[in-house]
N, C-alpha and C positions, 0 to 999 in steps of 0.2 A: 688331474693336474699334471702336466709334463714335468718329467725330472729336470729338464733344462730348457730354459727360455732365453732366447737370444733376440734383442729388439733394437734395431737400427745402429748396430755396432760399427764404428768407424776407427780405423788405425791409420793415421797420417804421419809420414816422416818429413820433418822440415829440411829444406834444401837451402843452403846459405846463399843469399842473393848478394848483389854487389851494389855500388853507390847508385847505379841507374836501373837496377832491377829489383823490384820487391821480393821479400821471401816467398818461396814457393813450397808445395808440399806434394810428396808422392803419396797418392791415394791407394795405399795398398789394400785396404778393406773399406768400402765405401757404402755403408748403410745396409748391413746384412742383417736379416730377421729370420728366424726358424725355431722350431721347437724339436725336442727329443724326448721320447717317452723312456720310462724306466725299462731295462732289459731289452732296448733296441740298438741295433747297428745301424747308423746312418752314414752313407757314403757320401764323400765330396770329391767331385772331379773337376778337371780343367787342365788347360796348357800349363807348362811351366811359366812361373812369373805372373799367374793370374791372382795370387793372393791366398791360396790354399793354406800354405804352411803358416802364413802370418796370422790367418783367421784361427787355426788350431793353437798357436802360441798365445794369442790373446785370450782365448777361453780359459787357458789354465793360468793365466796372469805372467807369462814369461814376456809379453809385451804389454804395454799399457795403452788402452783404447783412449782417444780423444773424447769420444762421447759414446752414448748407448748404454744399454744393460745387458748383463749376463747373470741371470737368476737360476741358481742350482739348489733345488729344493726350497725355493722361495727366498733365498739368500742372495743378494746382489754382490757378485764376486768383484765387479768393476769398482765398487766402493771400499773395499778392504785393503788394509795396509798393515805392516808390522806384525805384531802378535796375533791379531785376528786372521791374517792372511796366512801365517804359518800354521795356525791352528786348523784353517779350512782346507788346506793342501791335503789332508789325508782323504778327502772326499773326492779329489780329482788328481789324475796322474797322466803322465804322457810317455808314449813309447816312440823313440826318435828314429829318424830315417837311417841314420849311419851307425851300424852296429860296431864300427871300429872306432869311431870319435866319441860315443856316448859313455864309454866306461873309462874310468881312470886307470892308465896303465900301470900305476904305482901301487894300487889297491888290490888285494885279493878279492876273490868274489865275494867271501864272507864279509870282509870289510865294506864291500859295496852296498850289500843287502843290510848290513848291520847299521849303516848310516840312517837308513829309512826306518828300519825297526826301532832303533834306540829313541828316535824323535816322536814316532807315532803309536808305537804298540804298548809301552809301559812294562815290557817284560825285562827280567834280568838277564845277565849275559848268557848263562847256560840256556835258558829258555829261548832266547834269540837265535843261538846257534841251531837249536833244534827246529826252530821255526823256518829258519833259512834253508835248512836241509828239506824240509817239507815243500818249500816254494820251488827249489830246484827239481825235486821229484815230480811236481806238478807240470813243470815244463819239459820233463823228459830228460833231465840230466841227473847223474849220480851224486851222492853226498860227497864223494872224493873231490868233486870240482870246487868245493868250498875254499881249499887252501891253494888253488892255482891262480894264475894271472890271466888277464884278457888275452894277451898274445899267444896263449897256449891253446886257444879255441878257435874253430872255424867261424865264418861270417854267420852262418846259421845258429850256432850255439851261442854266439855272443848275442843275437838278437833274442834267443830264448832267456838269456840272463837279463837282458833289458825288460823283457816281460815279466819275469820274476821280481825284478826290482819294482815295477809299477804295480804289481799286485801286493807288494809287502804291506802297503798302508790300507789294503781292503778298500779301495775307492769305490765310489758310486759311478763315476764317469770317467772314461779314459779316452784320451785323444791318441790315435794311432797314425803318425804322420809318415805315410808311405813306407810302412815298416817291411815291405818285401822287394822294394825297387832296387836295393843294392845286392840282392841275393840271387844265386842261380835258380834257373826256372825249377830244377828238380827240387829245391829246398822251399820255394815259395808256397806251394800247396800244403805243405806239412804246417807252415807257420800260420797260413790263414785258417786251416782246420783247428789248430790249437787255439786261436783267438775265438773262433766261434764255440768250442767247448767251454771255454772260460766263461763266456757270455752265458751260456745255458745254464752253467753250474753255479755261478755267483750272482747272477742277475744284474750284473754291471752293464751300463750302457757305453756304447762306443761311437766315436765320430772316427770313420775309417777314411783316410785321405789318400788318394792315389790318382795318377793319370791315365791308368788303364781301366776302361769302362767295364771290360769283360770280368777283371778281378773284383771290381766293386759291385758289379750286378751278382756275383756268386755269393758274396757275403752279407749284403745289405738288404734290408727290408724296403727302405727308401733311399732316393738319390737326390742330392742338390748338385747342379751343374753351375760352375762359377767362371765369370769371364770379366776381366779387367776390374776385379774387387767387388763385384756385384754378382748375386745369384740370378741366372737368367731362366732356370727351369728347375722344376721340383717334380716328383711323383713317385709311385711305388716302382721298386727296381725293375721288375719284368714288364711292367706296362711302359715305363719310360723307354726301356731298350727296344720294345717292339714298335712302339708308336710315338717317336719324339716329336715334339711340338715346335721347337725352336731350331732354326737353321744351324746354329752352332752345335748343338746336340747332335743333330744329324751328321754334321761332319766328322765329329768325333766318333760317332758309331761306325762311320764308313772306314775308319782307320783299323778298326779291330780285326785281327786275323781271323779268317773263317775258311772251313773246308770248301765251301761253296763260293769260290773267289769269283767265278764267272757270273754269279748271280747278284753281285752287290757292286755298284758303281763307287769307286773311290773319289771322294769330294776333296779337292785341293782349294783352300781358301787364298784368295789373292792377298799380297801384302803381308805385313807383319802385324803383331799385337801392338795397338797404340801405347804410347808412353803414358803411364799413371800419373807422371808430372803435368801432363796436358791432355787429359781425356777429351775425345770428340764430343761436341755438342750433341743433344739428341740421344738416340739410342748408341750406347758404346760400341755395338757390333756393326753399325751400318757401313763403316768404310770397307769392310770385307764381306758384307752380306750380299748374296745374288739376287735377292728380292726386295732390297731397300727401295723405299719410296720417298717422296720429298717430305712426308710426314715424319719419317724415321730421322731425318737429318736435322729436325726442329724439336721434336718431343721425345722424352724418355719415357718408354712403356713401363708400367708397374706390372709386378706378377699378378696375374688374373687367371681365374679357373678356366681350363680348356680342356679338349681332348676327353680322356677317360676320368671317371671320379678320383679325386686326390691329385690330379695333375694341374699345375699351373705353368705359365711361360709369360716371360717379359717380352712379348712380341705383338706387334699389331696385326700380324697375318700368321696366326700359329698353324702349323700343320700344311702350309701352302708354300711348297719349296720350289717346284719347277726346276729342279736340278738333278 
């Protein structure tokens, strides 16, 4: 049985209408389904604004879904509230994208970690300080950092503190929302390797969100590709990177820097991502797709097996790019 099961999850934001226009909704996440095994890292990629972060926040109940199920260990998180939700939070945590904004500048690092430990660990104050020091050591920071403030650390160090805070509750599932996008390239590899070490040592499962397919391929066992609130392709990381089946995935891969620049054709998609306020009929990608047919303008393809074992794509013509 998978650790996490997400079924037809939808997150809509209402937009106030006028006297002459009915209320409309931004369809940030529009019917997403997938599973995550224990101890697995699942990658989630897509352009900015496609709904990746909203999906991650909905999974840890920082956003409220309008419908769908999020079952963690068989428990439907979408139905929890109040004390039940607070108690369940020890099983799932989030590492945020911005290492500068995710820590309270008025709290010492000890106080930031102690908030989580006091709520979930049941330890007394001296034991909590000892545990906080152990968490910092685990992420490569000295115990002396406990009594310092966030502004005294670099971006990479702050992200390590954010990881330590997420680990404090000993969660089974962690959402890492673009945890390296705000960091220097020289620091990114160290953070990615740290997350992978934590997964191997603790057995925690990760949803790793990023817009860089090369980074996601490195750390993930499987990848989900998201476009306009929907999953358009899934598959084992190396297989999907080598043989993409959806034209959108092919375009994303063409943007990944490579030493063999002469051997890869850069695919520039026409137009902009449609508004989630008014998604196009049929396949959501068809206005930008170079192989769209009349059927694509009328029908929305479902995720279906194609390509290698374990691969699926929401496309009527998988693997046929002609671009």
